[in-house]
C-alpha positions in Angstrom: 80.4 86.4 115.9 83.4 84.0 116.1 86.8 84.6 114.6 86.2 82.4 111.6 82.9 84.1 110.9 84.5 87.5 111.0 87.3 86.4 108.7 84.8 85.1 106.2 82.7 88.2 106.3 85.7 90.5 105.8 87.2 88.3 103.1 84.0 88.7 101.1 84.0 92.5 101.6 87.7 92.8 100.7 87.1 90.8 97.5 84.4 93.2 96.5 86.6 96.3 97.2 89.5 94.7 95.3 87.2 94.2 92.3 86.1 97.8 92.5 89.6 99.2 92.7 90.9 97.0 89.8 88.1 97.7 87.3 88.8 99.9 84.3 86.6 102.3 82.4 86.3 99.9 79.4 85.6 96.8 81.5 82.3 95.0 81.3 80.4 93.8 84.3 81.5 96.9 86.4 80.7 97.1 90.0 78.5 100.2 90.7 77.3 99.5 94.2 79.2 98.2 97.3 76.1 97.5 99.3 74.4 95.7 96.4 77.1 94.3 94.2 74.7 92.4 92.0 73.2 95.7 90.7 74.1 96.3 87.1 
């Protein structure tokens, strides 16, 4: 894996984690799974 590929991979993961940490109890479209973020 090259540097740019790693950066892209980790940027995607960090975006998901940021979304998880910022969600609130009353929010809709909550994130329930880190390994399958599309799960509702």
